KEMILUM-15213 format. One record per residue: x, y, z of N, C-alpha, C in turn; residue in one letter. Coordinates in steps of 0.1 Angstrom, whole numbers, padded with zeros to 4 digits, always signed. Example, Ala and Ser with C-alpha at 12.3 -4.5 7.8 and 13.67 -1.06 7.14 Angstrom:
<nodes>
+0132-0057+0078+0123-0045+0078+0132-0033+0078A+0128-0022+0071+0137-0011+0071+0129+0000+0079S
</nodes>
This chain:
<nodes>
+0007-0016-0006+0000+0000-0001+0007+0013+0000M+0006+0022-0009+0012+0035-0008+0008+0044+0000N+0014+0056+0004+0009+0066+0010+0011+0077+0007I+0000+0091+0006+0012+0104+0004+0024+0109+0011H+0029+0119+0004+0041+0119+0011+0039+0131+0025E+0029+0138+0024+0025+0144+0040+0023+0138+0051Y+0019+0121+0047+0017+0115+0056+0026+0104+0065Q+0038+0104+0047+0049+0097+0054+0061+0107+0061A+0057+0119+0060+0070+0132+0067+0061+0127+0083R+0046+0127+0082+0048+0123+0095+0051+0111+0106Q+0049+0101+0096+0054+0086+0103+0072+0088+0106L+0076+0096+0098+0091+0098+0101+0094+0109+0111L+0081+0115+0117+0087+0124+0129+0085+0114+0139R+0073+0104+0137+0068+0100+0149+0081+0089+0151D+0093+0089+0147+0102+0075+0150+0113+0086+0147H+0114+0100+0154+0125+0107+0155+0136+0113+0145G+0127+0114+0133+0137+0119+0122+0132+0135+0118I+0140+0142+0119+0138+0159+0115+0133+0163+0101P+0119+0166+0104+0111+0169+0087+0108+0182+0095V+0107+0195+0087+0101+0207+0087+0082+0207+0088K+0083+0219+0098+0066+0213+0098+0060+0217+0084P+0051+0211+0084+0038+0215+0067+0022+0211+0074D+0011+0213+0065+0004+0209+0066-0005+0204+0053F-0012+0198+0055-0022+0192+0043-0036+0200+0036M-0037+0200+0028-0054+0212+0024-0057+0204+0012A-0070+0204+0010-0076+0202+0001-0084+0213-0010T-0084+0227-0001-0090+0238-0007-0079+0249-0005S-0078+0265-0013-0073+0272-0012-0077+0279+0001V-0092+0281+0006-0092+0284+0019-0084+0281+0029D-0085+0270+0030-0079+0259+0037-0063+0262+0036E-0061+0264+0032-0045+0270+0029-0042+0281+0037V-0054+0294+0031-0056+0304+0037-0052+0305+0055E-0063+0292+0056-0066+0295+0069-0049+0289+0083Q-0047+0279+0072-0034+0273+0084-0022+0280+0075K-0020+0287+0067-0008+0293+0064+0005+0301+0077L-0004+0302+0086+0001+0313+0100+0008+0302+0109S+0006+0287+0107+0012+0283+0112+0024+0276+0109R+0029+0281+0098+0043+0278+0096+0051+0289+0095L+0067+0289+0095+0073+0302+0096+0076+0302+0080I+0077+0316+0075+0081+0321+0064+0078+0334+0059G+0071+0332+0051+0081+0330+0034+0094+0327+0034P+0099+0318+0025+0092+0309+0016+0087+0300+0021P+0075+0287+0013+0070+0277+0015+0072+0270+0001W+0069+0259+0004+0072+0248-0007+0056+0243-0009I+0049+0246-0021+0035+0239-0026+0040+0225-0032I+0032+0218-0026+0034+0202-0032+0025+0193-0037K+0025+0188-0048+0010+0184-0051+0010+0168-0045A-0002+0167-0038-0001+0150-0033-0008+0140-0040Q+0000+0131-0047-0003+0123-0056+0006+0112-0054A+0000+0095-0060+0009+0089-0057+0019+0085-0070H+0028+0094-0072+0035+0094-0082+0051+0098-0080T+0055+0097-0085+0073+0104-0088+0071+0114-0095G+0081+0124-0098+0086+0132-0110+0074+0143-0108G+0069+0147-0098+0057+0158-0094+0063+0174-0097R+0076+0172-0098+0086+0185-0098+0085+0189-0115G+0090+0180-0121+0090+0183-0135+0075+0186-0142K+0064+0179-0135+0055+0178-0140+0043+0188-0136A+0050+0200-0127+0047+0214-0123+0036+0212-0113G+0042+0202-0104+0033+0198-0091+0042+0202-0076G+0053+0211-0080+0058+0214-0069+0065+0231-0073V+0057+0240-0063+0064+0257-0066+0067+0261-0053K+0074+0269-0055+0080+0278-0043+0075+0289-0045L+0068+0292-0031+0060+0306-0028+0067+0316-0021A+0074+0329-0025+0078+0335-0016+0070+0348-0007K+0057+0348-0008+0047+0353-0001+0036+0348-0001S+0027+0355+0008+0014+0346+0011+0003+0346-0001R+0006+0355-0012+0000+0358-0021+0002+0349-0031E+0014+0343-0036+0024+0334-0042+0017+0320-0041E+0015+0315-0022+0012+0304-0017-0005+0302-0022A-0014+0312-0021-0025+0310-0025-0029+0307-0040L-0019+0314-0052-0019+0314-0064-0015+0297-0067A+0001+0297-0063+0002+0282-0068-0005+0271-0061H-0015+0271-0049-0024+0264-0048-0035+0259-0052S-0042+0274-0060-0049+0274-0064-0052+0268-0081K-0035+0270-0082-0031+0261-0099-0031+0249-0100N-0025+0243-0084-0022+0232-0083-0031+0217-0083I-0041+0224-0070-0053+0219-0068-0063+0215-0082L-0068+0204-0083-0077+0204-0096-0068+0200-0107G-0054+0199-0106-0047+0198-0117-0045+0182-0119M-0045+0179-0135-0038+0167-0138-0026+0165-0139T-0020+0159-0132-0005+0154-0133-0002+0145-0141L+0004+0147-0153+0011+0138-0158+0027+0136-0158V+0029+0120-0153+0040+0122-0150+0047+0108-0159T+0056+0101-0158+0063+0089-0166+0053+0076-0160P+0050+0080-0145+0048+0068-0141+0032+0069-0143Q+0023+0076-0141+0009+0080-0145+0003+0074-0160T+0015+0076-0172+0012+0075-0185+0004+0092-0186G-0002+0089-0198-0007+0103-0201-0022+0102-0197P-0028+0095-0189-0037+0095-0183-0040+0106-0172K-0030+0104-0162-0021+0114-0157-0034+0109-0145G-0029+0120-0129-0035+0119-0117-0038+0128-0115K-0057+0130-0111-0061+0144-0106-0053+0149-0089L-0050+0159-0093-0044+0168-0075-0060+0170-0068V-0060+0160-0056-0069+0164-0048-0069+0169-0035R-0052+0169-0033-0047+0175-0018-0031+0179-0022R-0029+0188-0011-0015+0198-0015-0011+0195-0003I+0002+0197-0002+0010+0199+0010+0018+0210+0010M+0018+0222+0021+0028+0235+0024+0033+0231+0031V+0047+0233+0033+0058+0232+0038+0067+0241+0039A+0071+0244+0052+0086+0254+0054+0098+0248+0042E+0102+0259+0037+0113+0258+0026+0126+0255+0038D+0133+0249+0032+0148+0242+0040+0159+0247+0033T+0167+0255+0035+0181+0256+0030+0190+0248+0030R+0191+0245+0016+0198+0233+0010+0215+0235+0005I+0227+0229+0013+0237+0227+0013+0243+0215+0005A+0235+0206+0008+0237+0196+0001+0226+0185-0003K+0225+0176-0008+0214+0165-0009+0217+0152-0015E+0210+0145-0005+0219+0128-0002+0204+0119-0003Y+0208+0107-0010+0197+0097-0009+0198+0087+0003Y+0189+0085+0007+0188+0073+0020+0175+0067+0023L+0177+0052+0020+0167+0041+0015+0168+0026+0025G+0159+0022+0028+0159+0008+0036+0148-0001+0031F+0152-0010+0025+0141-0021+0022+0147-0034+0027L+0138-0046+0024+0147-0058+0024+0150-0066+0011A+0164-0070+0010+0173-0075+0002+0168-0089-0002D+0163-0097-0009+0159-0108-0010+0167-0115-0016R+0181-0111-0023+0190-0118-0031+0200-0124-0018A+0199-0116-0006+0209-0120+0003+0203-0122+0018T+0190-0123+0014+0179-0124+0030+0183-0113+0039A+0184-0104+0035+0187-0095+0051+0184-0084+0045S+0184-0069+0053+0176-0056+0051+0189-0050+0044Y+0186-0038+0042+0197-0031+0033+0195-0019+0032I+0204-0008+0039+0203+0006+0036+0213+0011+0025F+0201+0018+0015+0212+0024+0005+0210+0039+0006I+0222+0041+0005+0228+0056+0002+0234+0062-0009G+0235+0074-0012+0241+0079-0022+0240+0094-0021S+0256+0100-0025+0257+0114-0026+0248+0122-0035T+0242+0112-0041+0232+0121-0054+0218+0120-0053E+0215+0127-0040+0200+0128-0041+0194+0136-0043G+0180+0135-0044+0173+0146-0055+0169+0142-0067G+0176+0129-0071+0169+0127-0085+0164+0111-0085V+0163+0104-0096+0160+0091-0098+0171+0081-0091E+0171+0074-0083+0177+0066-0078+0185+0056-0089I+0175+0053-0095+0175+0043-0106+0184+0048-0118E+0184+0058-0120+0192+0066-0129+0207+0063-0123K+0209+0071-0112+0226+0074-0106+0227+0056-0108V+0222+0046-0106+0221+0032-0101+0230+0031-0115A+0221+0031-0128+0221+0028-0141+0235+0035-0145A+0239+0049-0145+0249+0057-0148+0260+0057-0142E+0261+0059-0131+0272+0057-0119+0268+0051-0107T+0272+0037-0112+0265+0029-0102+0280+0029-0089P+0290+0032-0090+0300+0038-0079+0294+0047-0071D+0287+0054-0074+0283+0064-0063+0269+0056-0056K+0264+0043-0053+0257+0039-0044+0260+0029-0040I+0259+0034-0027+0266+0028-0014+0256+0021-0004I+0260+0006+0000+0248-0004+0005+0255-0012+0017K+0244-0008+0028+0251-0014+0044+0242-0026+0046V+0245-0038+0047+0235-0048+0050+0233-0044+0064A+0218-0052+0066+0211-0055+0080+0212-0066+0082V+0216-0072+0094+0210-0087+0095+0198-0089+0103D+0190-0095+0096+0172-0094+0102+0173-0102+0118P+0184-0105+0119+0183-0112+0135+0186-0102+0143V+0195-0099+0142+0207-0088+0153+0198-0073+0150S+0196-0073+0136+0188-0055+0139+0198-0047+0133G+0193-0035+0139+0202-0024+0132+0211-0021+0144Y+0226-0016+0141+0235-0015+0152+0241-0001+0148R+0246+0007+0157+0252+0022+0155+0266+0019+0146A+0268+0004+0143+0278+0006+0135+0276+0005+0116Y+0264+0004+0119+0256+0006+0104+0257+0019+0101H+0250+0028+0111+0252+0042+0111+0268+0048+0107G+0273+0041+0112+0292+0048+0112+0293+0045+0098M+0293+0031+0094+0297+0030+0080+0289+0038+0071E+0279+0040+0071+0273+0047+0061+0279+0063+0062M+0281+0066+0072+0285+0085+0074+0300+0084+0069A+0307+0074+0071+0319+0072+0068+0320+0071+0050R+0312+0065+0043+0314+0062+0032+0301+0070+0025R+0297+0082+0029+0292+0093+0026+0303+0104+0028L+0309+0106+0038+0321+0116+0043+0312+0126+0051G+0308+0122+0060+0299+0128+0074+0309+0121+0084F+0311+0132+0092+0318+0132+0105+0315+0141+0117K+0318+0138+0129+0309+0141+0139+0303+0141+0140G+0293+0150+0146+0278+0158+0146+0270+0153+0135A+0272+0155+0121+0268+0149+0113+0267+0131+0110L+0275+0126+0114+0273+0113+0113+0263+0111+0123A+0270+0113+0138+0255+0114+0150+0243+0117+0141K+0239+0126+0136+0227+0126+0134+0221+0115+0121Q+0230+0112+0113+0228+0104+0103+0223+0091+0111L+0232+0084+0119+0227+0073+0128+0215+0076+0131G+0211+0083+0143+0198+0089+0143+0183+0086+0132Q+0188+0094+0123+0181+0091+0112+0176+0077+0105V+0188+0070+0103+0189+0054+0099+0183+0047+0113M+0185+0047+0126+0178+0044+0131+0161+0042+0131S+0157+0058+0132+0144+0057+0129+0139+0049+0121G+0144+0049+0105+0141+0046+0095+0139+0031+0098M+0151+0024+0102+0145+0009+0113+0135+0007+0117Y+0133+0014+0126+0120+0014+0138+0109+0013+0128Q+0111+0020+0119+0095+0023+0114+0097+0014+0106L+0106+0009+0098+0100+0000+0086+0095-0014+0093F+0104-0015+0109+0105-0032+0112+0092-0033+0119I+0086-0018+0126+0075-0016+0133+0060-0017+0129S+0059-0014+0115+0046-0012+0107+0045-0020+0095K+0055-0029+0094+0059-0042+0086+0057-0032+0069D+0067-0024+0067+0068-0016+0059+0078-0021+0045A+0075-0019+0034+0083-0027+0023+0093-0016+0018S+0093-0004+0019+0101+0003+0012+0100+0018+0022L+0113+0019+0029+0112+0033+0032+0123+0046+0030V+0121+0058+0023+0129+0062+0014+0129+0079+0018E+0137+0082+0021+0137+0098+0019+0150+0101+0008I+0141+0115+0000+0151+0115-0011+0145+0127-0015N+0152+0143-0012+0166+0139-0006+0166+0141+0009P+0173+0136+0014+0181+0140+0032+0193+0151+0027L+0182+0163+0033+0194+0175+0030+0200+0178+0041V+0217+0180+0040+0221+0190+0046+0218+0203+0044R+0217+0213+0059+0215+0231+0056+0228+0232+0057T+0234+0246+0055+0246+0256+0057+0248+0250+0070P+0242+0248+0081+0245+0247+0092+0249+0234+0098E+0248+0227+0087+0253+0213+0090+0243+0206+0101D+0225+0204+0095+0216+0196+0104+0213+0188+0090T+0206+0177+0095+0200+0171+0083+0188+0172+0085L+0180+0171+0073+0160+0173+0074+0162+0163+0065F+0148+0156+0066+0142+0147+0053+0135+0157+0044A+0133+0159+0039+0127+0169+0025+0115+0164+0021L+0118+0150+0017+0109+0138+0006+0108+0128+0011D+0095+0124+0017+0098+0111+0020+0086+0098+0012A+0092+0087+0011+0079+0079+0005+0080+0066+0014K+0069+0059+0018+0069+0050+0025+0059+0039+0018V+0059+0028+0023+0047+0019+0011+0053+0009+0022T+0037-0005+0023+0032-0011+0035+0032-0026+0025F+0033-0032+0035+0032-0050+0027+0016-0051+0030D+0011-0053+0020-0007-0055+0020-0007-0063+0035D-0003-0077+0035-0005-0087+0041+0000-0083+0056N+0005-0074+0060+0004-0069+0075-0007-0059+0080G-0016-0054+0070-0024-0043+0073-0032-0049+0083L-0035-0055+0085-0047-0064+0095-0038-0060+0108A-0027-0057+0111-0021-0055+0121-0019-0041+0125R-0020-0035+0113-0018-0020+0117-0033-0015+0110H-0041-0011+0118-0055-0006+0115-0047+0011+0112P-0040+0016+0121-0034+0030+0120-0028+0033+0108E-0022+0018+0100-0016+0023+0089-0028+0021+0074I-0035+0013+0077-0044+0011+0068-0058+0018+0066A-0056+0028+0074-0064+0041+0079-0059+0050+0069S-0046+0052+0064-0041+0061+0057-0044+0057+0041L-0049+0049+0037-0049+0044+0024-0060+0052+0019R-0060+0060+0002-0066+0070-0003-0071+0063-0016D-0080+0057-0013-0087+0051-0025-0089+0052-0041I-0090+0072-0035-0090+0076-0052-0077+0078-0060D-0067+0076-0053-0054+0073-0060-0050+0057-0063E-0061+0047-0065-0060+0037-0066-0070+0036-0078E-0067+0025-0087-0074+0020-0096-0091+0013-0094D-0098+0023-0097-0112+0016-0090-0113+0001-0092P-0108-0004-0102-0114-0022-0101-0102-0028-0092N-0090-0023-0090-0086-0031-0076-0090-0026-0066E-0096-0014-0061-0106-0014-0052-0117-0020-0049V-0120-0024-0062-0135-0033-0059-0130-0048-0054L-0118-0050-0063-0114-0069-0062-0109-0068-0053A-0103-0063-0041-0104-0064-0029-0113-0064-0017S-0121-0055-0023-0135-0058-0016-0137-0073-0015K-0137-0079-0027-0139-0094-0028-0128-0105-0026H-0121-0100-0021-0105-0111-0014-0099-0115-0030D-0102-0102-0039-0093-0113-0049-0081-0100-0053L-0071-0106-0056-0058-0100-0061-0061-0094-0074S-0061-0080-0078-0062-0076-0091-0053-0066-0094Y-0046-0064-0104-0035-0056-0114-0033-0055-0129I-0045-0038-0129-0047-0038-0144-0033-0033-0153K-0033-0041-0163-0021-0042-0171-0027-0033-0185L-0017-0036-0198-0019-0026-0210-0025-0038-0219D-0027-0051-0216-0028-0061-0226-0043-0061-0230G-0044-0075-0242-0058-0077-0240-0061-0089-0240T-0056-0100-0231-0059-0113-0228-0061-0113-0212I-0075-0116-0207-0077-0113-0191-0072-0125-0188G-0065-0127-0174-0062-0137-0170-0071-0138-0154C-0072-0154-0153-0081-0156-0143-0073-0168-0141L-0068-0171-0125-0059-0180-0122-0059-0178-0107V-0054-0191-0104-0053-0192-0084-0039-0198-0080N-0033-0183-0073-0019-0187-0068-0011-0174-0076G-0004-0166-0069+0002-0155-0074+0014-0160-0084A+0018-0172-0079+0031-0177-0087+0029-0183-0100G+0012-0188-0099+0006-0193-0115+0003-0186-0119L-0003-0171-0116-0004-0158-0124+0007-0152-0133A+0020-0153-0121+0030-0144-0127+0037-0155-0141M+0032-0169-0138+0039-0179-0151+0027-0180-0164A+0015-0175-0154+0005-0173-0170+0010-0163-0178T+0011-0154-0171+0014-0139-0178+0025-0143-0187M+0032-0146-0177+0046-0148-0189+0047-0161-0204D+0038-0168-0199+0037-0177-0207+0029-0170-0225I+0018-0161-0219+0011-0157-0227+0016-0146-0235V+0030-0139-0227+0040-0133-0235+0047-0135-0246K+0048-0148-0240+0062-0159-0245+0055-0166-0260H+0043-0164-0261+0035-0167-0275+0032-0154-0283Y+0033-0142-0277+0029-0135-0289+0017-0124-0281G+0011-0128-0272-0002-0123-0266+0003-0109-0255G-0007-0106-0252-0003-0092-0243-0014-0096-0227S-0010-0100-0218-0019-0099-0207-0024-0084-0203P-0035-0088-0197-0047-0076-0196-0045-0075-0182A-0044-0081-0174-0042-0079-0161-0039-0090-0153N-0035-0089-0140-0034-0100-0127-0041-0103-0123F-0045-0115-0116-0055-0116-0111-0060-0128-0103L-0057-0128-0091-0055-0142-0082-0067-0142-0079D-0073-0154-0079-0087-0156-0072-0083-0162-0060V-0072-0166-0058-0071-0174-0039-0073-0190-0042G-0074-0194-0030-0069-0210-0029-0086-0209-0024G-0099-0202-0023-0112-0206-0017-0122-0200-0027S-0120-0202-0037-0129-0193-0046-0143-0201-0047A-0152-0191-0043-0167-0193-0045-0174-0191-0059S-0183-0196-0062-0189-0194-0079-0194-0176-0076T-0195-0173-0065-0199-0161-0068-0184-0152-0071E-0175-0154-0060-0161-0149-0069-0157-0153-0079K-0161-0157-0087-0156-0162-0099-0162-0152-0106V-0173-0149-0106-0183-0143-0112-0178-0127-0113T-0175-0123-0100-0173-0108-0097-0154-0108-0104E-0149-0119-0106-0134-0118-0109-0139-0117-0127A-0146-0121-0131-0151-0123-0147-0157-0105-0149F-0167-0105-0138-0169-0086-0141-0157-0076-0141K-0151-0077-0132-0138-0069-0136-0130-0071-0146I-0128-0085-0148-0120-0087-0163-0124-0079-0172I-0135-0082-0171-0144-0073-0185-0150-0060-0188L-0148-0054-0173-0147-0039-0170-0140-0035-0181S-0126-0041-0183-0120-0035-0191-0116-0038-0208D-0122-0028-0212-0127-0023-0225-0117-0029-0237P-0103-0034-0233-0093-0037-0243-0093-0052-0241N-0099-0059-0232-0100-0072-0229-0105-0081-0243V-0097-0088-0250-0107-0097-0262-0107-0111-0258R-0104-0116-0246-0109-0128-0247-0103-0131-0232G-0104-0143-0226-0103-0142-0214-0095-0160-0210I-0083-0158-0204-0073-0171-0203-0075-0176-0185L-0082-0187-0184-0086-0193-0171-0076-0203-0169V-0068-0204-0161-0054-0209-0156-0058-0219-0140N-0063-0227-0136-0068-0235-0125-0057-0249-0123I-0049-0244-0110-0047-0258-0109-0054-0261-0094F-0062-0270-0093-0068-0275-0085-0060-0283-0070G-0059-0278-0055-0056-0279-0046-0067-0283-0037G-0062-0267-0028-0072-0266-0020-0088-0263-0031I-0086-0256-0036-0095-0251-0049-0097-0266-0058M-0110-0263-0057-0114-0278-0069-0122-0268-0079K-0114-0281-0096-0119-0277-0103-0131-0274-0107C-0143-0286-0101-0157-0284-0106-0162-0270-0100D-0158-0262-0087-0160-0250-0085-0158-0242-0093V-0146-0241-0095-0143-0230-0111-0148-0231-0121I-0149-0245-0124-0161-0245-0139-0174-0240-0131A-0181-0242-0125-0196-0238-0120-0197-0224-0122E-0183-0221-0116-0183-0203-0116-0182-0198-0127G-0173-0205-0139-0170-0199-0151-0183-0201-0155I-0192-0211-0159-0204-0214-0165-0214-0202-0158V-0214-0201-0147-0223-0191-0144-0222-0176-0145A-0207-0174-0145-0201-0159-0147-0209-0157-0160A-0204-0167-0171-0206-0165-0188-0220-0161-0189S-0231-0169-0183-0247-0171-0186-0251-0154-0177K-0247-0153-0167-0249-0141-0159-0243-0123-0167T-0232-0127-0171-0231-0115-0175-0229-0116-0194L-0235-0127-0197-0236-0126-0210-0221-0124-0222G-0212-0134-0218-0197-0128-0217-0193-0133-0237V-0194-0124-0240-0193-0123-0259-0177-0126-0264K-0165-0125-0256-0152-0130-0262-0151-0146-0256V-0142-0149-0263-0134-0161-0262-0132-0166-0248P-0131-0175-0242-0125-0182-0233-0119-0192-0235I-0110-0194-0230-0098-0208-0230-0101-0212-0219V-0102-0222-0209-0101-0230-0198-0091-0240-0196A-0077-0238-0185-0069-0250-0187-0069-0252-0172R-0076-0265-0169-0080-0269-0155-0073-0282-0153L-0072-0281-0138-0058-0298-0134-0062-0298-0123D-0057-0311-0118-0059-0311-0104-0072-0313-0098G-0077-0315-0084-0084-0316-0076-0100-0316-0086T-0106-0328-0087-0119-0334-0090-0119-0321-0106N-0107-0324-0116-0103-0325-0128-0117-0324-0137V-0119-0341-0139-0124-0344-0147-0140-0342-0147E-0149-0338-0133-0160-0331-0132-0160-0318-0135Q-0152-0309-0137-0149-0298-0142-0148-0300-0152G-0143-0306-0163-0142-0305-0176-0158-0312-0180K-0165-0317-0177-0177-0322-0178-0188-0310-0178K-0182-0303-0165-0195-0290-0163-0191-0283-0178I-0179-0281-0180-0176-0269-0192-0182-0273-0204L-0180-0289-0205-0180-0295-0222-0197-0296-0221A-0206-0298-0210-0218-0296-0209-0227-0282-0209G-0219-0273-0209-0227-0259-0204-0232-0253-0219S-0229-0259-0232-0235-0256-0243-0230-0241-0246G-0219-0237-0238-0210-0221-0238-0197-0227-0248L-0192-0215-0253-0183-0217-0265-0166-0214-0255K-0164-0227-0247-0155-0224-0236-0147-0236-0243I-0134-0229-0246-0124-0238-0252-0114-0243-0243I-0115-0258-0243-0107-0267-0232-0092-0268-0239P-0084-0271-0227-0067-0268-0232-0064-0280-0220A-0052-0286-0227-0047-0294-0216-0035-0292-0207S-0030-0280-0214-0017-0279-0208-0016-0264-0210S-0008-0256-0201-0010-0240-0194-0002-0237-0215L+0011-0244-0218+0015-0239-0231+0003-0237-0246G-0008-0251-0240-0019-0253-0251-0027-0241-0252E-0030-0239-0241-0038-0226-0238-0035-0213-0242A-0022-0210-0240-0016-0199-0242-0019-0199-0259A-0014-0204-0265-0015-0206-0278-0028-0200-0280Q-0040-0211-0275-0050-0206-0282-0058-0191-0281L-0056-0188-0265-0057-0179-0265-0055-0165-0272I-0039-0170-0275-0035-0159-0283-0041-0160-0298V-0042-0173-0310-0050-0173-0320-0063-0169-0320K-0072-0170-0306-0086-0165-0305-0085-0150-0307E-0077-0143-0300-0080-0132-0298-0068-0121-0308T-0062-0127-0314-0054-0122-0327-0063-0118-0338S-0067-0106-0342-0069-0097-0352-0085-0094-0347G-0092-0099-0335-0103-0089-0330-0102-0079-0328R
</nodes>
């Protein structure tokens, strides 16, 4: 789950990381009422949307007077922010953050995440803050600093000392960096985060560190333990179908292709998308119905897939374990009849009650094309959807 920058900054404050004061507003009147809470001018006015590149898209402005702050707020609120992450459709800006300006002597990058390759946590730092870290890694990999943290022993002072040494920090600056890193670690662990990122972490002319921009993402599987984090969710920033899917306990992510995929199991869903691509097709979605789908759940999954106007056909790939193939088959038939599905459906069933499932599909009177293997299923759906 993603959250807004103003929310991420508050979480950093809660964990002892220095952040300049700010407030969130949804209207110009609210900005006018709250502006006196901050020291300034100047102030920074920032669009709040779940995307990077907001500054380049016109969503970040410096206000040198109260009048400028109100004018920038008016222009940013309600704008459609188009960035490389949003695509041409962009995102509507419903919220802005107004923050005290920070005098900057140098910008740094600092992030903390799980490194699955080494089964450890890792801090990533760089002297090249304020720009895309992926670009720094690709063009100047020598400027990427990594400090691993053992998941068992956790963060220790020497991790901060090592990062400080490699960033060129000494004395009080090194101590401040250690406090920032300790706070990032505690936030990550205590809230089941998947990423804690400060970009940039700035050093002022007075040698004080501040987190200027923050990004924190969370593992959805941990949200049940953290209602205070789940409450930060902004469904206006999410695809409506993804929100609808979550209400029915379906894992759905919209993609740009033409072949809808209905699969049980995340790993199998990934493999299904890969093999569709291998045979020249393009998946329209990732959709995992889980291990306990009912007829009603399958029907909802079909509704979500078919709500995408780009979908030309549906590939159903089910391996029955806990999930029974006959239940899925009944769901496919019921959904097809209820929704009046007009696009071709290719179904590959295997596992528990597979023969019963195949009989249900064959006796439905519907054009549901059976396949005996995933490879065959992918080739059939690509053939059926090409030229449609």
